[in-house]
All heavy atoms as TSV, in Angstrom:
chain	resi	resn	atom	element	x	y	z
A	1	MET	N	N	0.840	-1.181	0.000
A	1	MET	CA	C	0.000	0.000	0.000
A	1	MET	C	C	0.888	1.249	0.000
A	1	MET	O	O	1.867	1.314	0.723
A	1	MET	CB	C	-0.912	-0.024	1.224
A	1	MET	CG	C	-1.747	1.236	1.381
A	1	MET	SD	S	-2.889	1.165	2.748
A	1	MET	CE	C	-4.293	0.565	1.873
A	2	ALA	N	N	0.528	2.215	-0.811
A	2	ALA	CA	C	1.316	3.450	-0.922
A	2	ALA	C	C	1.103	4.343	0.297
A	2	ALA	O	O	0.020	4.385	0.858
A	2	ALA	CB	C	0.915	4.202	-2.181
A	3	PRO	N	N	2.139	5.057	0.698
A	3	PRO	CA	C	2.010	5.984	1.817
A	3	PRO	C	C	1.076	7.143	1.488
A	3	PRO	O	O	0.797	7.431	0.329
A	3	PRO	CB	C	3.438	6.509	2.020
A	3	PRO	CG	C	4.318	5.628	1.236
A	3	PRO	CD	C	3.490	4.984	0.188
A	4	ARG	N	N	0.599	7.800	2.508
A	4	ARG	CA	C	-0.289	8.959	2.340
A	4	ARG	C	C	0.320	10.040	1.467
A	4	ARG	O	O	-0.367	10.792	0.812
A	4	ARG	CB	C	-0.630	9.572	3.694
A	4	ARG	CG	C	-1.631	8.806	4.456
A	4	ARG	CD	C	-2.001	9.575	5.682
A	4	ARG	NE	N	-3.071	8.867	6.349
A	4	ARG	CZ	C	-3.542	9.228	7.487
A	4	ARG	NH1	N	-3.041	10.273	8.121
A	4	ARG	NH2	N	-4.522	8.548	8.048
A	5	ASN	N	N	1.613	10.134	1.477
A	5	ASN	CA	C	2.301	11.182	0.725
A	5	ASN	C	C	1.991	11.118	-0.765
A	5	ASN	O	O	2.054	12.121	-1.458
A	5	ASN	CB	C	3.808	11.083	0.962
A	5	ASN	CG	C	4.531	12.341	0.584
A	5	ASN	OD1	O	4.026	13.429	0.793
A	5	ASN	ND2	N	5.704	12.197	0.025
A	6	SER	N	N	1.638	9.945	-1.267
A	6	SER	CA	C	1.340	9.829	-2.697
A	6	SER	C	C	0.091	10.633	-3.047
A	6	SER	O	O	0.022	11.253	-4.096
A	6	SER	CB	C	1.179	8.371	-3.102
A	6	SER	OG	O	0.116	7.776	-2.396
A	7	GLY	N	N	-0.899	10.652	-2.191
A	7	GLY	CA	C	-2.099	11.451	-2.426
A	7	GLY	C	C	-1.807	12.939	-2.386
A	7	GLY	O	O	-2.371	13.718	-3.155
A	8	ARG	N	N	-0.924	13.336	-1.520
A	8	ARG	CA	C	-0.541	14.751	-1.456
A	8	ARG	C	C	0.137	15.186	-2.742
A	8	ARG	O	O	-0.069	16.286	-3.231
A	8	ARG	CB	C	0.385	14.982	-0.267
A	8	ARG	CG	C	-0.317	14.842	1.061
A	8	ARG	CD	C	0.619	15.178	2.212
A	8	ARG	NE	N	-0.023	14.830	3.451
A	8	ARG	CZ	C	0.471	13.994	4.348
A	8	ARG	NH1	N	1.643	13.429	4.142
A	8	ARG	NH2	N	-0.179	13.725	5.453
A	9	GLY	N	N	0.954	14.301	-3.294
A	9	GLY	CA	C	1.616	14.611	-4.565
A	9	GLY	C	C	0.614	14.757	-5.690
A	9	GLY	O	O	0.722	15.656	-6.524
A	10	ALA	N	N	-0.389	13.901	-5.702
A	10	ALA	CA	C	-1.420	13.980	-6.744
A	10	ALA	C	C	-2.180	15.298	-6.649
A	10	ALA	O	O	-2.495	15.924	-7.667
A	10	ALA	CB	C	-2.376	12.798	-6.624
A	11	ARG	N	N	-2.484	15.747	-5.443
A	11	ARG	CA	C	-3.166	17.050	-5.268
A	11	ARG	C	C	-2.290	18.188	-5.750
A	11	ARG	O	O	-2.770	19.136	-6.364
A	11	ARG	CB	C	-3.565	17.256	-3.811
A	11	ARG	CG	C	-4.882	16.607	-3.466
A	11	ARG	CD	C	-5.417	17.103	-2.145
A	11	ARG	NE	N	-4.494	16.897	-1.034
A	11	ARG	CZ	C	-4.343	15.747	-0.385
A	11	ARG	NH1	N	-5.040	14.694	-0.732
A	11	ARG	NH2	N	-3.503	15.639	0.615
A	12	ARG	N	N	-1.007	18.112	-5.480
A	12	ARG	CA	C	-0.101	19.174	-5.939
A	12	ARG	C	C	-0.077	19.252	-7.454
A	12	ARG	O	O	-0.020	20.338	-8.025
A	12	ARG	CB	C	1.302	18.950	-5.388
A	12	ARG	CG	C	1.388	19.252	-3.916
A	12	ARG	CD	C	2.779	19.035	-3.381
A	12	ARG	NE	N	2.839	19.528	-2.028
A	12	ARG	CZ	C	3.356	18.862	-1.027
A	12	ARG	NH1	N	3.883	17.676	-1.218
A	12	ARG	NH2	N	3.381	19.374	0.185
A	13	VAL	N	N	-0.130	18.107	-8.118
A	13	VAL	CA	C	-0.161	18.096	-9.579
A	13	VAL	C	C	-1.475	18.701	-10.061
A	13	VAL	O	O	-1.493	19.576	-10.922
A	13	VAL	CB	C	0.013	16.664	-10.125
A	13	VAL	CG1	C	-0.298	16.608	-11.607
A	13	VAL	CG2	C	1.426	16.166	-9.839
A	14	ALA	N	N	-2.582	18.247	-9.506
A	14	ALA	CA	C	-3.898	18.722	-9.935
A	14	ALA	C	C	-4.070	20.215	-9.700
A	14	ALA	O	O	-4.705	20.910	-10.495
A	14	ALA	CB	C	-4.991	17.946	-9.210
A	15	GLU	N	N	-3.483	20.705	-8.623
A	15	GLU	CA	C	-3.614	22.125	-8.269
A	15	GLU	C	C	-2.456	22.959	-8.803
A	15	GLU	O	O	-2.353	24.146	-8.490
A	15	GLU	CB	C	-3.727	22.258	-6.755
A	15	GLU	CG	C	-4.987	21.611	-6.219
A	15	GLU	CD	C	-5.034	21.539	-4.700
A	15	GLU	OE1	O	-4.093	22.056	-4.041
A	15	GLU	OE2	O	-5.998	20.959	-4.182
A	16	ARG	N	N	-1.572	22.319	-9.580
A	16	ARG	CA	C	-0.438	23.001	-10.220
A	16	ARG	C	C	0.423	23.757	-9.210
A	16	ARG	O	O	0.698	24.933	-9.367
A	16	ARG	CB	C	-0.947	23.902	-11.322
A	16	ARG	CG	C	-1.709	23.084	-12.365
A	16	ARG	CD	C	-2.124	23.897	-13.484
A	16	ARG	NE	N	-0.961	24.648	-13.903
A	16	ARG	CZ	C	-0.925	25.382	-14.967
A	16	ARG	NH1	N	-1.966	25.478	-15.712
A	16	ARG	NH2	N	0.160	26.046	-15.297
A	17	ARG	N	N	0.857	23.060	-8.189
A	17	ARG	CA	C	1.685	23.657	-7.142
A	17	ARG	C	C	3.130	23.166	-7.276
A	17	ARG	O	O	3.699	22.567	-6.379
A	17	ARG	CB	C	1.091	23.309	-5.778
A	17	ARG	CG	C	-0.269	23.936	-5.611
A	17	ARG	CD	C	-1.059	23.574	-4.390
A	17	ARG	NE	N	-0.430	22.791	-3.371
A	17	ARG	CZ	C	-1.113	21.977	-2.550
A	17	ARG	NH1	N	-2.407	21.838	-2.683
A	17	ARG	NH2	N	-0.500	21.303	-1.620
A	18	GLY	N	N	3.720	23.459	-8.429
A	18	GLY	CA	C	5.079	23.012	-8.710
A	18	GLY	C	C	6.117	23.548	-7.744
A	18	GLY	O	O	7.151	22.919	-7.528
A	19	GLN	N	N	5.832	24.696	-7.145
A	19	GLN	CA	C	6.784	25.279	-6.199
A	19	GLN	C	C	6.970	24.397	-4.961
A	19	GLN	O	O	7.926	24.554	-4.215
A	19	GLN	CB	C	6.357	26.700	-5.795
A	19	GLN	CG	C	5.114	26.786	-4.949
A	19	GLN	CD	C	3.807	26.757	-5.724
A	19	GLN	OE1	O	3.782	26.481	-6.915
A	19	GLN	NE2	N	2.714	27.030	-5.041
A	20	GLU	N	N	6.069	23.432	-4.750
A	20	GLU	CA	C	6.168	22.539	-3.594
A	20	GLU	C	C	6.803	21.196	-3.956
A	20	GLU	O	O	6.892	20.308	-3.115
A	20	GLU	CB	C	4.771	22.311	-3.014
A	20	GLU	CG	C	4.124	23.587	-2.525
A	20	GLU	CD	C	2.689	23.384	-2.067
A	20	GLU	OE1	O	2.249	22.216	-1.930
A	20	GLU	OE2	O	2.012	24.389	-1.839
A	21	LEU	N	N	7.254	21.055	-5.193
A	21	LEU	CA	C	7.791	19.774	-5.655
A	21	LEU	C	C	8.996	19.318	-4.840
A	21	LEU	O	O	9.063	18.154	-4.450
A	21	LEU	CB	C	8.161	19.849	-7.134
A	21	LEU	CG	C	8.733	18.574	-7.738
A	21	LEU	CD1	C	7.725	17.433	-7.661
A	21	LEU	CD2	C	9.171	18.812	-9.172
A	22	ALA	N	N	9.926	20.190	-4.566
A	22	ALA	CA	C	11.138	19.790	-3.833
A	22	ALA	C	C	10.785	19.216	-2.463
A	22	ALA	O	O	11.334	18.175	-2.061
A	22	ALA	CB	C	12.092	20.972	-3.694
A	23	ASP	N	N	9.859	19.855	-1.759
A	23	ASP	CA	C	9.444	19.352	-0.446
A	23	ASP	C	C	8.802	17.976	-0.569
A	23	ASP	O	O	9.075	17.074	0.219
A	23	ASP	CB	C	8.460	20.314	0.227
A	23	ASP	CG	C	9.112	21.608	0.652
A	23	ASP	OD1	O	10.345	21.637	0.838
A	23	ASP	OD2	O	8.378	22.603	0.806
A	24	TRP	N	N	7.930	17.820	-1.587
A	24	TRP	CA	C	7.263	16.540	-1.769
A	24	TRP	C	C	8.270	15.440	-2.080
A	24	TRP	O	O	8.168	14.327	-1.559
A	24	TRP	CB	C	6.204	16.627	-2.877
A	24	TRP	CG	C	5.465	15.346	-3.042
A	24	TRP	CD1	C	4.432	14.881	-2.269
A	24	TRP	CD2	C	5.724	14.327	-4.004
A	24	TRP	NE1	N	4.025	13.653	-2.709
A	24	TRP	CE2	C	4.813	13.281	-3.786
A	24	TRP	CE3	C	6.640	14.207	-5.045
A	24	TRP	CZ2	C	4.783	12.131	-4.559
A	24	TRP	CZ3	C	6.615	13.061	-5.821
A	24	TRP	CH2	C	5.696	12.038	-5.572
A	25	LEU	N	N	9.261	15.757	-2.912
A	25	LEU	CA	C	10.277	14.759	-3.244
A	25	LEU	C	C	11.043	14.312	-2.001
A	25	LEU	O	O	11.284	13.120	-1.809
A	25	LEU	CB	C	11.236	15.294	-4.309
A	25	LEU	CG	C	10.634	15.512	-5.700
A	25	LEU	CD1	C	11.652	16.186	-6.614
A	25	LEU	CD2	C	10.131	14.222	-6.299
A	26	GLU	N	N	11.408	15.242	-1.154
A	26	GLU	CA	C	12.124	14.901	0.080
A	26	GLU	C	C	11.272	14.023	0.979
A	26	GLU	O	O	11.741	13.021	1.525
A	26	GLU	CB	C	12.536	16.169	0.825
A	26	GLU	CG	C	13.671	16.913	0.165
A	26	GLU	CD	C	14.042	18.187	0.907
A	26	GLU	OE1	O	13.739	18.294	2.113
A	26	GLU	OE2	O	14.630	19.072	0.265
A	27	GLN	N	N	9.995	14.388	1.142
A	27	GLN	CA	C	9.085	13.607	1.981
A	27	GLN	C	C	8.891	12.210	1.399
A	27	GLN	O	O	8.847	11.220	2.131
A	27	GLN	CB	C	7.738	14.310	2.099
A	27	GLN	CG	C	7.793	15.599	2.863
A	27	GLN	CD	C	6.526	16.432	2.683
A	27	GLN	OE1	O	5.553	15.982	2.109
A	27	GLN	NE2	N	6.555	17.662	3.190
A	28	THR	N	N	8.786	12.146	0.088
A	28	THR	CA	C	8.578	10.864	-0.588
A	28	THR	C	C	9.786	9.960	-0.414
A	28	THR	O	O	9.654	8.773	-0.092
A	28	THR	CB	C	8.295	11.107	-2.081
A	28	THR	OG1	O	7.087	11.864	-2.183
A	28	THR	CG2	C	8.155	9.818	-2.844
A	29	GLU	N	N	10.969	10.496	-0.606
A	29	GLU	CA	C	12.183	9.702	-0.453
A	29	GLU	C	C	12.360	9.227	0.989
A	29	GLU	O	O	12.876	8.140	1.223
A	29	GLU	CB	C	13.386	10.499	-0.925
A	29	GLU	CG	C	13.358	10.728	-2.435
A	29	GLU	CD	C	14.314	11.799	-2.924
A	29	GLU	OE1	O	14.684	12.694	-2.152
A	29	GLU	OE2	O	14.670	11.720	-4.107
A	30	ALA	N	N	11.889	10.009	1.939
A	30	ALA	CA	C	12.018	9.647	3.353
A	30	ALA	C	C	11.117	8.475	3.743
A	30	ALA	O	O	11.366	7.815	4.751
A	30	ALA	CB	C	11.709	10.859	4.235
A	31	THR	N	N	10.084	8.180	2.935
A	31	THR	CA	C	9.197	7.066	3.259
A	31	THR	C	C	9.877	5.722	3.092
A	31	THR	O	O	9.498	4.751	3.743
A	31	THR	CB	C	7.931	7.067	2.364
A	31	THR	OG1	O	8.301	6.772	1.019
A	31	THR	CG2	C	7.176	8.377	2.464
A	32	GLY	N	N	10.855	5.661	2.175
A	32	GLY	CA	C	11.509	4.396	1.899
A	32	GLY	C	C	10.673	3.459	1.036
A	32	GLY	O	O	11.095	2.338	0.751
A	33	PHE	N	N	9.500	3.885	0.606
A	33	PHE	CA	C	8.625	3.075	-0.251
A	33	PHE	C	C	9.210	3.102	-1.654
A	33	PHE	O	O	9.161	4.113	-2.345
A	33	PHE	CB	C	7.205	3.649	-0.207
A	33	PHE	CG	C	6.187	2.833	-0.949
A	33	PHE	CD1	C	5.847	1.559	-0.513
A	33	PHE	CD2	C	5.562	3.339	-2.068
A	33	PHE	CE1	C	4.907	0.808	-1.186
A	33	PHE	CE2	C	4.617	2.598	-2.754
A	33	PHE	CZ	C	4.287	1.324	-2.308
A	34	GLN	N	N	9.803	1.978	-2.077
A	34	GLN	CA	C	10.628	1.947	-3.277
A	34	GLN	C	C	9.952	2.434	-4.562
A	34	GLN	O	O	10.581	3.153	-5.334
A	34	GLN	CB	C	11.225	0.556	-3.477
A	34	GLN	CG	C	12.328	0.250	-2.480
A	34	GLN	CD	C	13.391	1.344	-2.461
A	34	GLN	OE1	O	13.936	1.730	-3.484
A	34	GLN	NE2	N	13.685	1.864	-1.276
A	35	PRO	N	N	8.698	2.091	-4.830
A	35	PRO	CA	C	8.096	2.608	-6.066
A	35	PRO	C	C	8.054	4.138	-6.100
A	35	PRO	O	O	8.332	4.757	-7.127
A	35	PRO	CB	C	6.690	2.008	-6.070
A	35	PRO	CG	C	6.824	0.753	-5.265
A	35	PRO	CD	C	7.828	1.101	-4.187
A	36	LEU	N	N	7.721	4.768	-4.982
A	36	LEU	CA	C	7.691	6.235	-4.948
A	36	LEU	C	C	9.090	6.828	-4.931
A	36	LEU	O	O	9.327	7.882	-5.521
A	36	LEU	CB	C	6.889	6.737	-3.750
A	36	LEU	CG	C	5.377	6.585	-3.873
A	36	LEU	CD1	C	4.687	7.086	-2.607
A	36	LEU	CD2	C	4.846	7.314	-5.089
A	37	CYS	N	N	10.019	6.156	-4.280
A	37	CYS	CA	C	11.407	6.633	-4.291
A	37	CYS	C	C	11.961	6.618	-5.711
A	37	CYS	O	O	12.668	7.539	-6.114
A	37	CYS	CB	C	12.269	5.779	-3.366
A	37	CYS	SG	S	11.940	6.038	-1.615
A	38	SER	N	N	11.612	5.595	-6.457
A	38	SER	CA	C	12.046	5.519	-7.847
A	38	SER	C	C	11.440	6.657	-8.671
A	38	SER	O	O	12.132	7.277	-9.479
A	38	SER	CB	C	11.629	4.162	-8.430
A	38	SER	OG	O	11.985	4.086	-9.786
A	39	LEU	N	N	10.169	6.933	-8.462
A	39	LEU	CA	C	9.523	8.057	-9.140
A	39	LEU	C	C	10.225	9.365	-8.789
A	39	LEU	O	O	10.529	10.174	-9.665
A	39	LEU	CB	C	8.049	8.139	-8.758
A	39	LEU	CG	C	7.304	9.377	-9.249
A	39	LEU	CD1	C	7.223	9.402	-10.766
A	39	LEU	CD2	C	5.921	9.442	-8.634
A	40	ALA	N	N	10.506	9.567	-7.518
A	40	ALA	CA	C	11.166	10.796	-7.074
A	40	ALA	C	C	12.537	10.950	-7.733
A	40	ALA	O	O	12.896	12.038	-8.188
A	40	ALA	CB	C	11.305	10.801	-5.552
A	41	ARG	N	N	13.292	9.861	-7.819
A	41	ARG	CA	C	14.608	9.924	-8.476
A	41	ARG	C	C	14.456	10.330	-9.942
A	41	ARG	O	O	15.222	11.145	-10.450
A	41	ARG	CB	C	15.334	8.580	-8.372
A	41	ARG	CG	C	15.995	8.349	-7.037
A	41	ARG	CD	C	16.906	7.135	-7.055
A	41	ARG	NE	N	16.238	5.901	-7.454
A	41	ARG	CZ	C	15.561	5.105	-6.637
A	41	ARG	NH1	N	15.451	5.416	-5.354
A	41	ARG	NH2	N	14.993	4.003	-7.091
A	42	GLY	N	N	13.475	9.772	-10.602
A	42	GLY	CA	C	13.245	10.119	-12.003
A	42	GLY	C	C	12.857	11.576	-12.183
A	42	GLY	O	O	13.327	12.247	-13.106
A	43	LEU	N	N	12.006	12.082	-11.295
A	43	LEU	CA	C	11.593	13.485	-11.387
A	43	LEU	C	C	12.756	14.424	-11.126
A	43	LEU	O	O	12.863	15.481	-11.741
A	43	LEU	CB	C	10.454	13.768	-10.411
A	43	LEU	CG	C	9.127	13.062	-10.716
A	43	LEU	CD1	C	8.116	13.347	-9.610
A	43	LEU	CD2	C	8.580	13.469	-12.066
A	44	ARG	N	N	13.649	14.025	-10.237
A	44	ARG	CA	C	14.818	14.872	-9.944
A	44	ARG	C	C	15.759	14.989	-11.146
A	44	ARG	O	O	16.472	15.970	-11.277
A	44	ARG	CB	C	15.590	14.328	-8.749
A	44	ARG	CG	C	14.934	14.625	-7.433
A	44	ARG	CD	C	15.879	14.317	-6.287
A	44	ARG	NE	N	15.234	14.476	-5.008
A	44	ARG	CZ	C	15.011	15.629	-4.407
A	44	ARG	NH1	N	15.373	16.743	-4.990
A	44	ARG	NH2	N	14.422	15.681	-3.225
A	45	GLN	N	N	15.756	13.995	-12.022
A	45	GLN	CA	C	16.655	14.027	-13.177
A	45	GLN	C	C	16.348	15.188	-14.107
A	45	GLN	O	O	17.231	15.658	-14.820
A	45	GLN	CB	C	16.587	12.704	-13.936
A	45	GLN	CG	C	17.218	11.578	-13.179
A	45	GLN	CD	C	17.121	10.254	-13.909
A	45	GLN	OE1	O	16.469	10.139	-14.941
A	45	GLN	NE2	N	17.766	9.248	-13.361
A	46	ASP	N	N	15.110	15.648	-14.116
A	46	ASP	CA	C	14.746	16.798	-14.950
A	46	ASP	C	C	13.883	17.751	-14.129
A	46	ASP	O	O	12.800	18.162	-14.540
A	46	ASP	CB	C	14.025	16.337	-16.209
A	46	ASP	CG	C	14.179	17.335	-17.349
A	46	ASP	OD1	O	14.809	18.395	-17.129
A	46	ASP	OD2	O	13.677	17.078	-18.446
A	47	PHE	N	N	14.378	18.066	-12.955
A	47	PHE	CA	C	13.636	18.831	-11.955
A	47	PHE	C	C	13.075	20.150	-12.505
A	47	PHE	O	O	11.912	20.481	-12.279
A	47	PHE	CB	C	14.539	19.101	-10.742
A	47	PHE	CG	C	13.842	19.826	-9.632
A	47	PHE	CD1	C	13.023	19.151	-8.749
A	47	PHE	CD2	C	14.007	21.188	-9.478
A	47	PHE	CE1	C	12.373	19.823	-7.733
A	47	PHE	CE2	C	13.360	21.871	-8.466
A	47	PHE	CZ	C	12.544	21.184	-7.583
A	48	ASP	N	N	13.896	20.915	-13.217
A	48	ASP	CA	C	13.437	22.215	-13.724
A	48	ASP	C	C	12.261	22.071	-14.682
A	48	ASP	O	O	11.291	22.821	-14.609
A	48	ASP	CB	C	14.574	22.977	-14.405
A	48	ASP	CG	C	15.633	23.440	-13.420
A	48	ASP	OD1	O	15.335	23.539	-12.214
A	48	ASP	OD2	O	16.765	23.705	-13.870
A	49	ALA	N	N	12.338	21.088	-15.571
A	49	ALA	CA	C	11.247	20.884	-16.527
A	49	ALA	C	C	9.981	20.410	-15.830
A	49	ALA	O	O	8.876	20.858	-16.160
A	49	ALA	CB	C	11.663	19.882	-17.594
A	50	VAL	N	N	10.124	19.526	-14.867
A	50	VAL	CA	C	8.951	19.037	-14.135
A	50	VAL	C	C	8.313	20.176	-13.353
A	50	VAL	O	O	7.087	20.352	-13.372
A	50	VAL	CB	C	9.331	17.870	-13.194
A	50	VAL	CG1	C	8.146	17.454	-12.331
A	50	VAL	CG2	C	9.848	16.685	-14.001
A	51	THR	N	N	9.119	20.991	-12.690
A	51	THR	CA	C	8.589	22.129	-11.941
A	51	THR	C	C	7.865	23.091	-12.873
A	51	THR	O	O	6.761	23.560	-12.559
A	51	THR	CB	C	9.719	22.863	-11.197
A	51	THR	OG1	O	10.349	21.939	-10.301
A	51	THR	CG2	C	9.195	24.038	-10.390
A	52	ALA	N	N	8.457	23.380	-14.021
A	52	ALA	CA	C	7.812	24.275	-14.983
A	52	ALA	C	C	6.487	23.694	-15.461
A	52	ALA	O	O	5.485	24.405	-15.574
A	52	ALA	CB	C	8.736	24.532	-16.173
A	53	GLY	N	N	6.463	22.398	-15.725
A	53	GLY	CA	C	5.241	21.759	-16.175
A	53	GLY	C	C	4.134	21.786	-15.147
A	53	GLY	O	O	2.955	21.793	-15.486
A	54	LEU	N	N	4.517	21.813	-13.881
A	54	LEU	CA	C	3.526	21.863	-12.800
A	54	LEU	C	C	3.174	23.283	-12.395
A	54	LEU	O	O	2.315	23.474	-11.532
A	54	LEU	CB	C	4.056	21.116	-11.572
A	54	LEU	CG	C	4.237	19.623	-11.735
A	54	LEU	CD1	C	4.890	19.036	-10.494
A	54	LEU	CD2	C	2.912	18.955	-12.024
A	55	THR	N	N	3.816	24.266	-12.978
A	55	THR	CA	C	3.629	25.642	-12.547
A	55	THR	C	C	3.096	26.542	-13.655
A	55	THR	O	O	2.193	27.340	-13.436
A	55	THR	CB	C	4.972	26.217	-12.032
A	55	THR	OG1	O	5.491	25.344	-11.027
A	55	THR	CG2	C	4.793	27.593	-11.443
A	56	LEU	N	N	3.666	26.422	-14.842
A	56	LEU	CA	C	3.346	27.345	-15.930
A	56	LEU	C	C	2.100	26.916	-16.699
A	56	LEU	O	O	1.753	25.741	-16.742
A	56	LEU	CB	C	4.533	27.421	-16.894
A	56	LEU	CG	C	5.864	27.845	-16.271
A	56	LEU	CD1	C	6.971	27.736	-17.305
A	56	LEU	CD2	C	5.767	29.239	-15.712
A	57	GLU	N	N	1.445	27.896	-17.313
A	57	GLU	CA	C	0.305	27.614	-18.184
A	57	GLU	C	C	0.807	26.898	-19.430
A	57	GLU	O	O	1.833	27.257	-19.987
A	57	GLU	CB	C	-0.359	28.927	-18.616
A	57	GLU	CG	C	-1.136	29.610	-17.518
A	57	GLU	CD	C	-2.458	28.928	-17.218
A	57	GLU	OE1	O	-3.055	28.312	-18.118
A	57	GLU	OE2	O	-2.882	28.998	-16.066
A	58	TRP	N	N	0.090	25.896	-19.877
A	58	TRP	CA	C	0.448	25.212	-21.114
A	58	TRP	C	C	-0.791	24.550	-21.675
A	58	TRP	O	O	-1.746	24.286	-20.980
A	58	TRP	CB	C	1.550	24.188	-20.896
A	58	TRP	CG	C	1.219	23.140	-19.876
A	58	TRP	CD1	C	1.385	23.235	-18.527
A	58	TRP	CD2	C	0.638	21.860	-20.118
A	58	TRP	NE1	N	0.955	22.104	-17.901
A	58	TRP	CE2	C	0.470	21.236	-18.858
A	58	TRP	CE3	C	0.228	21.184	-21.246
A	58	TRP	CZ2	C	-0.063	19.967	-18.709
A	58	TRP	CZ3	C	-0.316	19.912	-21.088
A	58	TRP	CH2	C	-0.444	19.324	-19.838
A	59	LYS	N	N	-0.743	24.302	-22.943
A	59	LYS	CA	C	-1.838	23.627	-23.625
A	59	LYS	C	C	-1.238	22.556	-24.525
A	59	LYS	O	O	-0.166	22.718	-25.075
A	59	LYS	CB	C	-2.632	24.617	-24.469
A	59	LYS	CG	C	-3.229	25.742	-23.655
A	59	LYS	CD	C	-4.432	26.296	-24.337
A	59	LYS	CE	C	-5.095	27.447	-23.644
A	59	LYS	NZ	N	-5.143	27.482	-22.258
A	60	SER	N	N	-1.935	21.480	-24.684
A	60	SER	CA	C	-1.457	20.411	-25.553
A	60	SER	C	C	-2.335	20.305	-26.793
A	60	SER	O	O	-2.479	19.249	-27.380
A	60	SER	CB	C	-1.428	19.080	-24.807
A	60	SER	OG	O	-2.727	18.753	-24.369
A	61	GLY	N	N	-2.897	21.417	-27.188
A	61	GLY	CA	C	-3.773	21.453	-28.351
A	61	GLY	C	C	-3.021	21.345	-29.660
A	61	GLY	O	O	-1.814	21.150	-29.714
A	62	ARG	N	N	-3.729	21.511	-30.703
A	62	ARG	CA	C	-3.199	21.377	-32.053
A	62	ARG	C	C	-2.120	22.426	-32.326
A	62	ARG	O	O	-2.319	23.606	-32.075
A	62	ARG	CB	C	-4.340	21.549	-33.014
A	62	ARG	CG	C	-4.035	21.208	-34.400
A	62	ARG	CD	C	-5.295	21.201	-35.201
A	62	ARG	NE	N	-4.970	21.166	-36.605
A	62	ARG	CZ	C	-5.834	21.313	-37.548
A	62	ARG	NH1	N	-7.087	21.524	-37.259
A	62	ARG	NH2	N	-5.463	21.253	-38.795
A	63	VAL	N	N	-0.981	21.974	-32.846
A	63	VAL	CA	C	0.115	22.898	-33.110
A	63	VAL	C	C	0.548	22.897	-34.570
A	63	VAL	O	O	1.330	23.719	-34.979
A	63	VAL	CB	C	1.351	22.625	-32.212
A	63	VAL	CG1	C	1.020	22.899	-30.771
A	63	VAL	CG2	C	1.850	21.207	-32.401
A	64	GLU	N	N	0.068	21.935	-35.352
A	64	GLU	CA	C	0.468	21.865	-36.760
A	64	GLU	C	C	-0.776	21.831	-37.649
A	64	GLU	O	O	-1.848	21.447	-37.233
A	64	GLU	CB	C	1.282	20.602	-37.002
A	64	GLU	CG	C	2.635	20.629	-36.356
A	64	GLU	CD	C	3.444	19.401	-36.711
A	64	GLU	OE1	O	3.104	18.725	-37.681
A	64	GLU	OE2	O	4.416	19.131	-36.016
A	65	GLY	N	N	-0.583	22.250	-38.877
A	65	GLY	CA	C	-1.626	22.107	-39.868
A	65	GLY	C	C	-2.798	23.062	-39.740
A	65	GLY	O	O	-3.879	22.764	-40.217
A	66	LYS	N	N	-2.588	24.184	-39.129
A	66	LYS	CA	C	-3.681	25.149	-38.991
A	66	LYS	C	C	-3.913	25.906	-40.261
A	66	LYS	O	O	-3.104	26.260	-40.999
A	66	LYS	CB	C	-3.405	26.127	-37.859
A	66	LYS	CG	C	-3.562	25.463	-36.524
A	66	LYS	CD	C	-3.471	26.507	-35.450
A	66	LYS	CE	C	-3.725	25.855	-34.102
A	66	LYS	NZ	N	-3.748	26.754	-33.023
């Protein structure tokens, strides 16, 4: 069973609170729950891009052929 921290991370994504990513990663790694620790390691590899994606406005709409 995943720790409670996983739900907090999902809320941060849904609410676009990228500025809290570093804290969530630290809390997640401290749980020792390997699936989440692995996710945290992966997110740290491109931390700036992940933070921007969780913070900045973006759209995934049509970009070609207009």
